[in-house]
C-alpha positions as CSV (number, residue, x, y, z in Angstrom):
1,X,-114.6,95.2,63.8
2,X,-117.7,96.6,62.7
3,X,-118.7,99.5,64.2
4,X,-122.1,101.4,63.7
5,X,-123.3,104.8,65.1
6,X,-126.3,105.8,65.7
7,X,-127.2,109.4,65.7
8,X,-124.7,111.1,63.7
9,X,-124.6,114.3,64.9
10,X,-121.7,116.7,65.8
11,X,-120.2,114.1,67.9
12,X,-121.5,111.2,65.8
13,X,-119.5,112.5,63.0
14,X,-116.7,113.4,64.6
15,X,-116.1,110.5,65.8
16,X,-117.1,109.1,61.9
17,X,-114.0,111.0,60.8
18,X,-111.8,109.2,63.5
19,X,-113.1,106.0,62.4
20,X,-112.1,106.5,58.5
21,X,-108.8,107.9,59.9
22,X,-108.0,104.4,61.6
23,X,-109.3,102.4,58.3
24,X,-112.1,100.8,60.4
25,X,-115.0,99.4,58.6
26,X,-118.4,101.3,59.4
27,X,-122.0,102.1,58.8
28,X,-124.2,105.4,60.8
29,X,-127.8,105.9,60.8
30,X,-130.1,109.3,61.8
31,X,-133.5,109.9,60.6
32,X,-133.0,113.7,60.9
33,X,-129.5,114.4,59.8
34,X,-127.7,113.4,56.4
35,X,-124.9,110.5,56.1
36,X,-122.6,110.0,53.7
37,X,-124.2,107.9,51.5
38,X,-120.8,105.5,51.5
39,X,-121.5,104.4,54.8
40,X,-125.2,105.0,55.4
41,X,-127.4,102.3,57.0
42,X,-130.8,101.6,55.8
43,X,-132.2,101.6,59.2
44,X,-131.3,100.5,62.9
45,X,-132.3,97.3,62.5
46,X,-130.2,96.9,59.3
47,X,-126.9,98.7,61.2
48,X,-127.9,96.1,64.1
49,X,-127.7,92.9,61.9
50,X,-124.1,94.5,59.8
51,X,-122.8,95.7,63.2
52,X,-120.1,94.1,65.3
53,X,-120.2,97.6,67.8
54,X,-122.6,99.9,68.2
55,X,-122.6,103.7,69.1
56,X,-125.7,105.2,70.4
57,X,-124.4,108.6,70.0
58,X,-128.3,110.0,70.4
59,X,-129.0,112.6,73.6
60,X,-129.6,110.8,76.8
61,X,-133.4,110.7,76.3
62,X,-133.6,109.2,73.4
63,X,-131.3,106.3,74.6
64,X,-134.1,103.8,75.7
65,X,-135.7,104.7,73.0
66,X,-133.3,104.0,70.6
67,X,-131.8,100.6,72.5
68,X,-136.1,99.5,72.5
69,X,-135.8,100.0,68.5
70,X,-133.0,98.0,67.9
71,X,-133.0,95.5,70.8
72,X,-134.7,92.6,68.5
73,X,-131.7,93.0,65.8
74,X,-129.0,92.4,69.4
75,X,-127.5,89.3,69.2
76,X,-124.4,87.9,71.8
77,X,-121.8,88.7,69.6
78,X,-122.4,92.4,70.3
79,X,-121.1,95.1,72.0
80,X,-123.3,98.1,72.7
81,X,-122.2,101.7,74.2
82,X,-123.1,105.4,74.7
83,X,-120.9,108.5,74.3
84,X,-123.2,110.6,76.7
85,X,-121.6,113.3,78.9
86,X,-123.9,112.2,82.2
87,X,-123.0,108.0,82.9
88,X,-125.5,107.6,85.5
89,X,-128.6,107.6,83.3
90,X,-127.4,105.6,80.7
91,X,-125.3,103.0,82.3
92,X,-128.5,101.8,84.3
93,X,-130.6,101.8,81.2
94,X,-128.0,99.7,79.4
95,X,-128.6,97.3,82.1
96,X,-132.0,97.1,82.4
97,X,-132.3,96.8,78.9
98,X,-129.8,94.2,77.7
99,X,-128.9,93.2,80.5
100,X,-126.7,89.7,80.8
101,X,-127.7,89.7,77.2
102,X,-126.0,91.6,75.7
103,X,-122.4,93.2,76.2
104,X,-122.1,96.6,77.1
105,X,-120.9,99.8,78.3
106,X,-121.0,102.9,79.1
107,X,-118.2,106.1,77.6
108,X,-117.8,109.1,77.7
109,X,-115.1,110.6,75.0
110,X,-113.7,113.9,76.8
111,X,-113.2,115.5,73.4
112,X,-115.8,116.9,70.3
113,X,-115.4,118.5,66.9
114,X,-113.9,121.0,68.4
115,X,-111.2,119.1,70.2
116,X,-110.5,117.0,67.0
117,X,-109.6,119.7,64.9
118,X,-107.2,121.5,67.4
119,X,-105.6,118.2,67.6
120,X,-105.9,118.1,71.5
121,X,-104.7,114.9,73.5
122,X,-107.5,112.7,73.2
123,X,-109.4,111.1,76.5
124,X,-112.1,108.5,77.1
125,X,-113.8,107.7,80.4
126,X,-115.0,104.1,80.5
127,X,-117.2,103.1,83.0
128,X,-117.9,99.3,82.8
129,X,-120.8,97.1,83.7
130,X,-119.5,94.2,85.7
131,X,-121.4,91.9,84.3
132,X,-119.1,92.2,81.2
133,X,-115.6,93.1,81.7
134,X,-114.7,91.4,78.1
135,X,-116.8,93.8,76.2
136,X,-115.1,96.9,78.2
137,X,-111.6,95.5,77.3
138,X,-112.6,95.4,73.9
139,X,-114.3,98.9,73.8
140,X,-111.1,100.3,75.8
141,X,-108.9,98.5,72.3
142,X,-111.0,100.4,70.4
143,X,-110.8,103.7,71.8
144,X,-106.8,103.3,72.1
145,X,-106.9,102.4,68.7
146,X,-108.3,105.7,68.0
147,X,-105.3,107.6,69.5
148,X,-107.3,108.0,72.9
149,X,-106.7,107.9,76.8
150,X,-109.0,105.5,78.3
151,X,-109.9,106.1,82.0
152,X,-111.9,103.7,84.1
153,X,-114.9,105.6,86.3
154,X,-117.9,104.0,88.1
155,X,-121.1,105.8,86.3
156,X,-121.6,107.5,89.8
157,X,-118.1,109.0,90.3
158,X,-117.2,109.8,86.8
159,X,-120.8,112.1,87.1
160,X,-119.5,113.6,90.3
161,X,-116.6,115.0,88.8
162,X,-118.4,116.3,85.6
163,X,-120.9,117.7,88.1
164,X,-118.2,120.1,89.9
165,X,-115.8,120.4,85.9
166,X,-118.2,120.7,83.1
167,X,-121.6,121.2,84.6
168,X,-120.1,123.6,87.0
169,X,-117.8,125.7,84.2
170,X,-120.8,125.5,81.4
171,X,-122.9,127.1,84.7
172,X,-120.7,129.8,84.9
173,X,-119.8,130.7,81.4
174,X,-123.9,130.8,80.8
175,X,-123.4,133.6,83.9
176,X,-121.4,135.5,82.2
177,X,-122.9,135.4,78.9
178,X,-126.3,136.8,80.4
179,X,-124.9,138.9,82.4
180,X,-123.5,140.5,79.0
181,X,-119.4,139.7,79.9
182,X,-117.5,140.2,76.6
183,X,-114.2,140.2,75.8
184,X,-112.8,143.9,74.5
185,X,-110.1,145.6,73.1
186,X,-108.3,146.2,76.5
187,X,-110.0,143.2,77.8
188,X,-107.2,142.2,81.0
189,X,-105.4,138.0,80.5
190,X,-107.3,137.5,83.5
191,X,-110.5,137.3,81.4
192,X,-109.2,136.8,78.6
193,X,-108.9,133.3,79.6
194,X,-112.8,133.5,81.1
195,X,-113.4,134.1,77.5
196,X,-111.5,131.1,75.8
197,X,-113.5,129.3,78.0
198,X,-117.3,130.7,77.1
199,X,-116.1,130.6,73.6
200,X,-114.8,126.5,74.5
201,X,-117.9,125.7,75.8
202,X,-120.1,127.3,73.2
203,X,-118.5,126.2,70.0
204,X,-118.2,122.1,70.9
205,X,-121.1,121.8,73.2
206,X,-123.0,124.9,73.8
207,X,-126.0,123.0,72.6
208,X,-125.8,120.5,75.6
209,X,-126.3,123.5,78.6
210,X,-129.7,121.8,79.8
211,X,-128.6,118.1,79.1
212,X,-125.3,118.8,81.6
213,X,-127.6,120.2,83.8
214,X,-130.7,119.1,84.3
215,X,-129.6,114.7,83.6
216,X,-126.3,114.6,85.9
217,X,-128.1,114.0,89.2
218,X,-125.1,115.6,90.6
219,X,-124.9,119.0,88.9
220,X,-127.5,120.7,91.1
221,X,-125.3,120.2,94.2
222,X,-122.3,121.3,92.7
223,X,-123.8,124.7,91.5
224,X,-125.7,125.5,94.6
225,X,-122.0,125.1,96.0
226,X,-120.6,127.4,93.4
227,X,-123.2,129.8,94.5
228,X,-122.8,129.6,98.5
229,X,-119.1,130.4,97.9
230,X,-119.9,133.7,95.4
231,X,-122.3,134.6,97.6
232,X,-120.2,134.3,100.9
233,X,-117.4,136.0,99.2
234,X,-119.9,138.6,98.3
235,X,-120.6,139.1,102.1
236,X,-117.4,139.5,103.1
237,X,-116.6,142.5,99.6
238,X,-119.4,143.7,101.4
239,X,-118.2,144.3,104.9
240,X,-116.3,146.6,106.7
241,X,-112.6,146.0,105.9
242,X,-110.8,144.6,108.5
243,X,-107.6,144.9,108.4
244,X,-106.8,141.6,110.2
245,X,-108.5,139.5,107.9
246,X,-108.3,141.3,104.7
247,X,-105.1,139.5,103.4
248,X,-107.9,136.4,103.6
249,X,-109.8,137.3,100.7
250,X,-106.6,137.2,98.3
251,X,-105.8,135.1,95.7
252,X,-103.1,132.8,95.9
253,X,-100.0,134.2,94.0
254,X,-97.8,131.1,93.0
255,X,-95.1,132.9,90.6
256,X,-94.6,135.7,93.7
257,X,-94.8,133.8,96.3
258,X,-91.9,131.3,94.8
259,X,-89.4,133.6,92.4
260,X,-88.1,130.0,91.4
261,X,-91.3,128.7,90.2
262,X,-91.8,131.7,87.9
263,X,-88.3,131.0,87.0
264,X,-89.5,127.5,85.8
265,X,-92.5,128.4,84.4
266,X,-90.8,131.2,81.8
267,X,-88.5,128.5,81.1
268,X,-91.7,126.2,80.1
269,X,-92.9,129.0,78.5
270,X,-90.1,129.4,75.7
271,X,-89.4,125.4,75.2
272,X,-93.2,125.2,74.6
273,X,-93.0,127.7,72.1
274,X,-90.2,125.4,70.4
275,X,-92.2,122.6,70.6
276,X,-94.7,125.1,68.7
277,X,-91.9,126.1,66.1
278,X,-90.8,121.9,66.0
279,X,-94.7,121.2,64.8
280,X,-94.7,124.3,62.5
281,X,-92.3,123.0,60.5
282,X,-93.2,119.3,60.7
283,X,-96.9,120.2,59.1
284,X,-94.6,121.6,56.1
285,X,-92.5,118.4,55.8
286,X,-95.7,116.4,56.0
287,X,-97.5,118.6,53.7
288,X,-94.8,117.5,51.6
289,X,-95.5,113.8,52.3
290,X,-99.2,114.5,51.7
291,X,-97.9,116.2,48.1
292,X,-95.6,112.5,47.3
293,X,-98.4,110.1,47.9
294,X,-100.4,111.9,45.6
295,X,-98.2,111.7,42.9
296,X,-97.7,108.2,43.8
297,X,-101.5,107.1,44.1
298,X,-100.8,106.2,47.7
299,X,-103.1,106.3,51.0
300,X,-102.7,109.4,53.7
301,X,-102.7,106.4,56.2
302,X,-99.7,104.1,56.3
303,X,-100.7,101.8,59.2
304,X,-97.0,100.3,58.6
305,X,-95.3,103.2,58.9
306,X,-97.2,104.8,61.4
307,X,-96.8,101.4,63.7
308,X,-92.8,101.5,63.4
309,X,-92.6,105.2,63.9
310,X,-94.8,104.6,67.2
311,X,-92.4,102.1,68.6
312,X,-89.4,103.8,67.8
313,X,-90.8,107.1,69.7
314,X,-91.7,104.6,72.7
315,X,-88.1,103.7,72.7
316,X,-86.9,106.9,72.8
317,X,-89.1,107.8,75.6
318,X,-88.5,104.7,77.2
319,X,-84.5,105.7,76.7
320,X,-85.4,109.3,78.2
321,X,-86.7,108.0,81.3
322,X,-90.4,109.5,80.3
323,X,-93.6,107.2,80.3
324,X,-93.9,105.5,76.5
325,X,-98.0,105.7,76.7
326,X,-98.3,109.4,78.0
327,X,-95.5,109.9,74.6
328,X,-97.0,106.9,72.4
329,X,-100.0,109.1,73.2
330,X,-98.7,112.8,72.1
331,X,-97.2,111.4,68.8
332,X,-100.6,109.5,68.0
333,X,-102.4,113.5,68.2
334,X,-99.1,114.1,66.2
335,X,-100.5,111.5,63.6
336,X,-104.0,113.0,63.7
337,X,-102.6,116.6,62.9
338,X,-99.8,115.3,60.6
339,X,-103.1,113.0,58.6
340,X,-104.9,116.1,58.2
341,X,-102.6,117.8,57.1
342,X,-101.4,115.1,54.3
343,X,-104.9,114.8,53.2
344,X,-105.8,119.0,53.0
345,X,-102.5,120.4,52.1
346,X,-101.2,123.3,54.6
347,X,-102.9,126.1,54.9
């Protein structure tokens, strides 16, 4: 499959990196961002003629204009997807302009440059068009081949979930920033967790704040719900203390309520520390493997080796009574980290 990306901003370029790692043929076009010469298409129409699957990695308000520009070059052999964090509007645009003639689907990759840099497990939401079930299957295959778990949803259900999670997290982070909240040397652990949320939002997609808030049709309702909840808490805190209801203001402390749960969490933390140490040792071995490959003039990616590795890990998972798909997704993330280490050396 030949993949064309229209829009080479933060996400478009990050997606291009994943596609390169997977060894797929790719071209990209962007009128305002430099695209590497070896994958640069001369125009959107030329890219459409060349590609089999076209990714619209453009701001949501530009979706319709870009589609209209490339529409004369599109044929029934094409698949067109968008990658916006809001789905109701783009999916409606895709359906209206491409209709039954051009296969299409909406997608929302739940990862960005920061997620890829941290080798986080990848997830993508797929919103199939009922008109094109085969296109949805091929798009699912694409994301899975990039190491991503795929979750299907309707555009409306997706946007409702994003309004109460994605948009609310951005709204909260913006509020904390505007009130001057920032981490200090003596900030408690509770605030350090919030500071991490703020930094994650700013680093991965802070530039999308207005789009996430204004283009999701359910974001306003979610913001209003959060404000109402906070105002209710504030009013109760300002009211005279009622000893009979003071406990109602406590936050649930699962660890204090259950010593057994606290003990289990402590063991999990210790095991996770062991896992991180094992990954550190694996990265050292990956760096040595990269040096050996460079000495041989061999490429970093070895598809046959990776296929066999994943097959073996799936078998190990089955023997251990674990979900083989989840273990494969985990090792796909480990393999991406390994490829980066082999390509650049262990830092």
